[in-house]
C-alpha positions in Angstrom: -19.9 -7.8 4.0 -21.3 -11.3 6.5 -21.1 -14.4 5.5 -23.6 -16.6 6.8 -22.9 -20.1 9.8 -23.8 -22.6 7.0 -20.8 -21.1 4.5 -18.6 -21.3 7.6 -19.7 -24.6 8.2 -18.5 -25.3 4.5 -14.5 -24.5 5.2 -13.0 -27.9 6.2 -10.7 -26.6 9.2 -8.4 -29.0 10.7 -5.0 -29.2 13.0 -1.8 -31.6 10.9 0.9 -32.4 12.5 3.8 -31.3 9.9 5.7 -34.9 9.7 8.6 -33.9 6.9 10.4 -30.3 5.8 12.0 -29.8 2.2 13.2 -26.4 0.1 11.2 -26.2 -2.7 13.4 -24.2 -5.2 11.2 -23.8 -8.0 8.6 -22.1 -6.3 8.4 -18.5 -7.9 8.5 -17.1 -4.1 10.6 -18.2 -1.2 8.5 -21.7 0.2 9.1 -24.7 1.5 7.0 -28.5 1.0 5.4 -29.8 3.9 4.2 -33.2 4.3 1.1 -32.8 7.1 -0.7 -36.2 9.1 -4.5 -35.6 9.8 -4.9 -38.7 11.9 -8.3 -40.2 10.0 -8.4 -37.5 7.2 -4.5 -39.0 5.7 -2.0 -37.3 5.2 -1.8 -34.4 2.5 1.0 -31.8 0.8 0.9 -28.2 1.0 3.7 -25.6 -0.4 3.8 -22.8 2.3 5.6 -20.0 2.3 6.6 -19.3 5.7 10.6 -19.3 5.0 11.0 -16.2 6.5 10.3 -16.7 10.4 10.6 -20.9 10.1 13.7 -23.1 9.6 13.2 -26.2 8.3 14.1 -27.6 11.6 11.5 -25.9 14.2 8.8 -26.6 11.5 9.1 -30.6 12.0 6.5 -31.9 14.5 4.5 -28.4 14.4 0.8 -28.5 14.9 -0.6 -26.2 12.5 -4.5 -25.2 11.5 -4.9 -26.1 7.8 -8.1 -25.3 4.9 -8.0 -29.1 4.3 -11.2 -28.1 0.9 -9.5 -26.3 -1.3 -9.2 -27.9 -5.0 -5.3 -28.9 -4.9 -3.5 -26.4 -7.1 0.0 -27.0 -8.9 2.7 -25.0 -7.9 5.2 -25.5 -10.2 6.1 -29.7 -10.8 4.1 -30.1 -6.5 0.9 -30.4 -5.9 -0.1 -28.8 -3.1 -3.4 -30.5 -1.9 -4.5 -27.7 1.3 -3.6 -24.3 2.8 -2.1 -23.4 6.1 -3.2 -20.8 7.8 -1.0 -17.5 9.1 -1.3 -14.2 10.0 1.0 -12.0 7.9 3.1 -9.4 9.9 3.4 -5.8 8.5 6.2 -6.9 6.6 4.1 -9.6 4.7 6.1 -12.6 6.7 3.8 -15.0 7.5 3.2 -16.2 11.6 1.3 -19.7 11.6 -1.6 -20.1 13.5 -1.4 -22.7 16.0 -3.0 -24.4 18.5 -1.7 -23.6 22.4 -1.7 -27.1 23.7 -1.1 -30.4 21.5 -4.3 -31.4 20.1 -5.5 -35.0 17.4 -4.1 -35.3 14.4 -7.0 -34.3 12.0 -9.1 -32.3 15.0 -12.5 -30.0 13.0 -11.5 -26.2 14.0 -14.8 -24.6 14.9 
């Protein structure tokens, strides 16, 4: 199924830097609670099932690509405000999408 350019433009995909990473023991599947800085677009929280390949220590300060305009989703006692993007491996592990050089927080992907 094809989408139009106007469909693609509806998706607000931006770059942000992870400021904080916390364990999320109340999540049904293993996940971290992330706080991500999007510059002028603000700071948002996300629940991300990325515990298989990443530690909390290596995630802090990492730039990630995120969809900002999904509606917030309540996950256990946490309100996830954006979707961190990644690629699934054959073992269902998530490899994060990220730029190959530093970019300004909040930069729009297009």
